[in-house]
VMD Tcl script that draws the C-alpha trace (Angstrom):
set ca {
  {-20.57 56.41 94.91}
  {-20.61 58.13 91.42}
  {-23.89 57.88 89.63}
  {-22.32 56.28 86.56}
  {-20.81 53.47 88.66}
  {-24.17 52.34 90.09}
  {-25.43 49.06 88.69}
  {-29.18 48.26 89.21}
  {-30.65 44.92 88.21}
  {-34.20 45.11 86.92}
  {-36.61 42.24 86.42}
  {-37.63 42.61 82.80}
  {-40.63 40.32 83.00}
  {-42.27 41.44 86.28}
  {-45.10 43.84 85.59}
  {-48.52 43.03 84.26}
  {-47.70 44.56 80.88}
  {-44.03 43.41 80.64}
  {-41.57 44.06 79.05}
  {-42.42 47.52 77.69}
  {-42.92 49.36 81.08}
  {-39.58 47.88 82.20}
  {-37.61 48.79 79.05}
  {-39.11 52.31 78.76}
  {-38.59 52.84 82.52}
  {-35.06 51.51 82.32}
  {-34.26 53.90 79.46}
  {-35.68 56.87 81.38}
  {-33.70 55.95 84.53}
  {-30.50 55.44 82.58}
  {-30.88 58.89 81.04}
  {-32.01 60.59 84.28}
  {-29.62 58.99 86.75}
  {-26.75 57.90 84.55}
  {-26.60 54.40 86.10}
  {-26.26 51.06 84.36}
  {-29.43 48.88 84.24}
  {-29.07 45.19 84.00}
  {-32.46 43.91 82.68}
  {-33.05 40.25 83.50}
  {-35.35 38.13 81.30}
  {-35.74 36.04 78.23}
  {-33.33 37.45 75.63}
  {-35.47 36.28 72.76}
  {-38.35 38.47 74.15}
  {-36.38 41.49 75.38}
  {-34.10 42.17 72.47}
  {-36.87 42.52 69.84}
  {-38.90 44.65 72.35}
  {-35.86 46.77 72.97}
  {-35.44 47.41 69.29}
  {-39.10 48.52 69.04}
  {-38.72 51.21 71.75}
  {-36.87 54.38 72.49}
  {-35.12 52.37 75.11}
  {-32.69 51.28 72.39}
  {-31.17 54.80 72.46}
  {-29.93 54.08 75.90}
  {-28.23 50.89 74.82}
  {-24.82 51.77 76.26}
  {-26.37 51.90 79.75}
  {-28.78 48.89 79.32}
  {-27.63 45.31 79.35}
  {-29.78 42.27 78.98}
  {-29.00 39.36 81.27}
  {-30.68 36.14 80.00}
  {-33.18 34.46 82.30}
  {-35.61 32.31 80.30}
  {-38.28 31.75 82.88}
  {-40.95 34.03 84.46}
  {-42.68 33.75 87.83}
  {-46.38 34.10 87.18}
  {-48.62 35.93 89.76}
  {-50.80 32.83 90.31}
  {-48.01 30.38 91.10}
  {-47.21 29.34 94.65}
  {-44.01 31.43 95.22}
  {-41.87 28.92 97.18}
  {-42.67 25.92 94.93}
  {-42.30 27.85 91.71}
  {-39.01 29.43 92.82}
  {-37.48 25.96 93.11}
  {-39.14 24.62 89.92}
  {-38.15 27.73 87.88}
  {-34.60 28.16 89.08}
  {-33.72 30.25 86.02}
  {-36.50 32.85 86.52}
  {-35.95 36.57 85.99}
  {-36.30 37.42 89.68}
  {-33.74 34.77 90.72}
  {-31.27 36.01 88.17}
  {-31.54 39.53 89.48}
  {-31.02 38.37 93.04}
  {-28.01 36.35 91.94}
  {-26.51 39.52 90.43}
  {-27.04 41.32 93.69}
  {-25.58 38.43 95.72}
  {-22.47 38.20 93.54}
  {-21.67 41.90 93.62}
  {-22.55 42.45 89.93}
  {-25.43 44.76 90.89}
  {-25.89 47.16 93.79}
  {-29.69 46.75 94.01}
  {-32.53 44.81 92.45}
  {-35.89 46.13 91.31}
  {-38.99 44.11 90.36}
  {-42.64 44.66 89.67}
  {-43.32 40.94 89.91}
  {-45.02 38.66 92.44}
  {-44.19 39.91 95.94}
  {-44.17 36.41 97.34}
  {-41.80 35.24 94.61}
  {-39.46 38.22 95.27}
  {-39.51 37.42 98.97}
  {-38.93 33.62 98.40}
  {-36.02 34.16 96.00}
  {-34.59 36.90 98.22}
  {-34.62 34.65 101.24}
  {-33.10 31.72 99.31}
  {-30.47 33.69 97.40}
  {-29.33 36.87 99.30}
  {-30.71 35.82 102.76}
  {-31.82 37.89 105.64}
  {-29.80 40.36 107.61}
  {-28.51 38.34 110.62}
  {-30.69 40.09 113.18}
  {-33.90 40.12 111.20}
  {-36.36 37.26 111.39}
  {-38.72 38.43 108.65}
  {-38.34 41.04 105.94}
  {-41.00 43.76 105.90}
  {-42.37 45.49 102.77}
  {-42.29 49.17 103.47}
  {-43.92 52.26 101.93}
  {-43.85 56.00 102.72}
  {-47.29 57.58 103.14}
  {-47.95 61.30 103.01}
  {-48.82 63.14 106.14}
  {-49.44 66.86 106.80}
  {-45.76 67.66 107.60}
  {-43.86 65.03 105.65}
  {-44.17 61.24 105.34}
  {-44.60 58.28 107.58}
  {-43.15 54.69 107.27}
  {-45.74 52.00 106.94}
  {-44.97 48.29 107.15}
  {-45.48 45.44 106.56}
  {-47.70 46.00 103.43}
  {-47.63 42.51 101.93}
  {-44.55 40.38 102.65}
  {-45.90 38.39 105.56}
  {-49.60 37.55 105.77}
  {-49.04 35.47 108.86}
  {-47.07 37.16 111.67}
  {-45.96 36.45 115.25}
  {-45.93 39.26 117.83}
  {-42.14 39.23 117.80}
  {-42.27 40.00 114.01}
  {-44.28 43.14 114.58}
  {-41.71 44.29 117.21}
  {-38.92 43.75 114.63}
  {-40.92 45.60 111.95}
  {-41.21 48.45 114.45}
  {-37.43 48.52 114.92}
  {-36.68 48.32 111.22}
  {-39.23 51.01 110.48}
  {-37.80 53.26 113.14}
  {-34.35 52.84 111.75}
  {-35.52 53.62 108.28}
  {-37.36 56.73 109.45}
  {-34.23 57.89 111.12}
  {-31.89 57.25 108.24}
  {-34.14 58.12 105.23}
  {-36.53 60.72 106.64}
  {-34.06 62.23 109.08}
  {-36.45 61.87 112.11}
  {-34.33 61.78 115.25}
  {-36.81 59.92 117.48}
  {-39.61 58.42 115.33}
  {-42.97 57.91 116.98}
  {-43.99 54.27 116.44}
  {-47.54 52.99 116.51}
  {-49.51 49.78 115.97}
  {-52.42 49.87 113.46}
  {-55.51 48.71 115.35}
  {-59.28 49.23 115.65}
  {-58.95 51.52 118.64}
  {-56.41 53.57 120.55}
  {-56.75 51.79 123.90}
  {-54.09 49.17 124.83}
  {-56.67 46.45 125.04}
  {-58.07 46.95 121.50}
  {-57.14 44.90 118.46}
  {-56.96 41.24 117.58}
  {-54.84 38.64 119.46}
  {-51.76 39.57 117.44}
  {-51.94 43.24 118.19}
  {-52.73 42.73 121.83}
  {-49.69 40.35 122.19}
  {-47.43 42.71 120.29}
  {-48.34 45.84 122.24}
  {-46.24 45.09 125.44}
  {-43.27 44.01 123.26}
  {-43.19 47.42 121.62}
  {-44.07 49.28 124.79}
  {-41.17 47.73 126.75}
  {-38.55 47.93 124.07}
  {-36.18 50.71 125.17}
  {-35.02 51.52 121.59}
  {-38.54 52.38 120.46}
  {-40.53 55.61 120.99}
  {-43.84 53.69 121.10}
  {-46.95 55.85 121.20}
  {-49.53 53.11 121.31}
  {-52.27 52.03 118.94}
  {-53.72 54.20 116.18}
  {-56.78 53.77 114.01}
  {-56.60 53.94 110.20}
  {-58.07 57.39 110.19}
  {-55.07 58.75 112.19}
  {-52.43 57.40 109.83}
  {-52.70 60.41 107.54}
  {-53.13 62.90 110.38}
  {-49.49 62.62 111.42}
  {-50.18 60.71 114.66}
  {-47.11 58.55 114.15}
  {-43.87 58.47 112.05}
  {-43.79 54.66 111.80}
  {-47.04 52.55 111.56}
  {-46.73 48.74 112.03}
  {-49.09 46.01 110.89}
  {-48.97 42.44 109.77}
  {-48.65 41.99 106.04}
  {-52.31 41.10 105.37}
  {-53.71 44.08 107.25}
  {-51.12 46.44 105.82}
  {-51.73 45.31 102.22}
  {-55.44 45.77 102.51}
  {-55.05 49.25 104.09}
  {-52.58 50.28 101.36}
  {-54.80 49.02 98.47}
  {-57.83 50.79 99.90}
  {-55.81 53.97 100.23}
  {-54.63 53.80 96.60}
  {-58.16 52.98 95.32}
  {-59.70 55.84 97.29}
  {-57.05 58.27 95.96}
  {-57.81 57.08 92.38}
  {-61.54 57.47 92.96}
  {-61.19 60.98 94.25}
  {-58.96 61.90 91.31}
  {-61.55 60.56 88.87}
  {-64.35 62.33 90.65}
  {-62.51 65.65 90.46}
  {-61.85 65.13 86.80}
  {-65.51 64.32 86.09}
  {-66.68 67.42 88.16}
  {-64.28 69.68 86.28}
  {-65.67 68.51 82.92}
  {-69.28 69.07 83.99}
  {-69.63 72.72 82.88}
  {-67.68 75.34 81.01}
  {-67.12 77.31 84.27}
  {-65.90 74.11 86.11}
  {-63.48 73.41 83.25}
  {-62.13 76.99 83.36}
  {-61.72 76.66 87.16}
  {-60.03 73.35 86.73}
  {-57.49 74.82 84.38}
  {-56.65 77.48 86.92}
  {-56.42 74.97 89.79}
  {-54.81 72.09 87.81}
  {-51.34 72.53 89.28}
  {-52.66 72.57 92.89}
  {-54.89 69.53 92.29}
  {-52.06 67.48 90.77}
  {-49.53 68.41 93.63}
  {-52.19 67.39 96.21}
  {-52.97 64.00 94.68}
  {-49.51 63.11 93.47}
  {-48.21 61.71 96.76}
  {-51.03 59.05 96.87}
  {-50.23 57.84 93.30}
  {-48.28 54.57 93.49}
  {-46.59 55.41 90.10}
  {-44.97 58.47 91.74}
  {-43.09 56.71 94.56}
  {-42.48 53.68 92.32}
  {-41.54 51.01 94.69}
  {-41.31 49.70 98.31}
  {-38.13 48.40 99.91}
  {-38.05 44.95 101.44}
  {-36.37 45.79 104.75}
  {-34.46 42.96 106.40}
  {-33.07 41.31 103.34}
  {-29.23 41.34 102.93}
  {-29.35 43.63 99.90}
  {-31.23 46.60 98.54}
  {-34.50 45.18 96.98}
  {-37.29 47.43 95.72}
  {-40.75 46.01 94.91}
  {-42.78 47.94 92.43}
  {-46.52 47.69 91.82}
  {-47.69 44.99 89.36}
  {-49.54 47.64 87.36}
  {-46.42 49.81 87.09}
  {-45.97 51.99 84.05}
  {-42.62 53.29 82.72}
  {-42.81 56.33 85.08}
  {-43.24 54.02 88.09}
  {-40.39 51.70 87.03}
  {-38.12 54.76 86.59}
  {-39.10 55.98 90.05}
  {-38.56 52.53 91.57}
  {-35.02 52.47 90.09}
  {-34.67 56.04 91.62}
  {-35.70 54.66 95.05}
  {-33.02 51.93 94.70}
  {-30.44 54.59 93.69}
  {-31.36 56.65 96.82}
  {-31.02 53.64 99.14}
  {-27.57 52.86 97.65}
  {-26.32 56.42 97.83}
  {-27.51 56.86 101.39}
  {-25.90 53.54 102.34}
  {-29.21 52.44 103.97}
  {-28.30 48.77 104.07}
  {-25.03 49.22 106.03}
  {-26.56 51.73 108.34}
  {-29.51 49.51 109.08}
  {-27.40 46.38 109.61}
  {-25.17 48.17 112.15}
  {-28.22 49.44 114.06}
  {-30.28 46.31 113.85}
  {-27.52 44.16 115.30}
  {-27.92 46.20 118.57}
  {-31.67 46.92 118.57}
  {-33.11 43.61 117.31}
  {-30.93 41.58 119.61}
  {-31.92 43.70 122.63}
  {-34.18 42.03 125.07}
  {-37.61 43.74 125.26}
}
mol new
graphics top color blue
foreach p $ca { graphics top sphere $p radius 0.5 }
foreach p [lrange $ca 0 end-1] q [lrange $ca 1 end] { graphics top cylinder $p $q radius 0.2 }
display resetview
């Protein structure tokens, strides 16, 4: 599909600092990728903000789609989604459902994105629960980690399905022929873990479409012990947030150390490029967003604290998923693998 024919819907009122990260990020993405961005949100808010930013220069590729209501982070997602039927997330999902957009990107409430997605675009037929998915850096590439926040409560069968979806994603996006799949636990032995992990273990072990390598501990995630790591949404979200916070702390400590003396500052200038390239993969603004695998459409969830760079990268992630035809590829494979008896 030609770049200039891609249409990506963007929630214009999702991030903590909306709408400026969205508008600046949309302008950058339009200029970088040449795709049309449909920004959903309150027109009375977005149009004046657009006029105040350089985003106005990309006006031919930016279109505001009016949606007067916003889903707040503190609102119960399912209830608020019904009460605020004209919210910016729902409008973006409607554009995706009706074929007016090829993907939807939001930095809003993950629960609200999931609730609106399930109600409007539905799940893929073979998927019981969508899984929020990120790519983590490992020594020789990246690994797929899910679920990182879509489902705090999970059944063992859901973890099995996350494993299958993650395996398909690793095959199609990372090009790994036979991805190694592991369960995140507090020990490597089969008997370790809570009741959920223990019950899910034999489901993954006995599923013929999975290359299951057993349990792994958190310390092994970044050592390349698996290509796909599976957890329930609560555990996965906590692990991801700790990883992001630790990376930020290390980055700040390095900066402080490099400012401590003149010699350290000079050394820092010489090593700046290497330091940046080392820490960049752990910066959530760099990878921008996480796909919600299992929905019947390309949906990318960006961090609530996203800046313009992160929004641009999230749009880039959506563009990649569209161009690689990930949804159709996944649907075809899931129909076979998720319906297979373990």
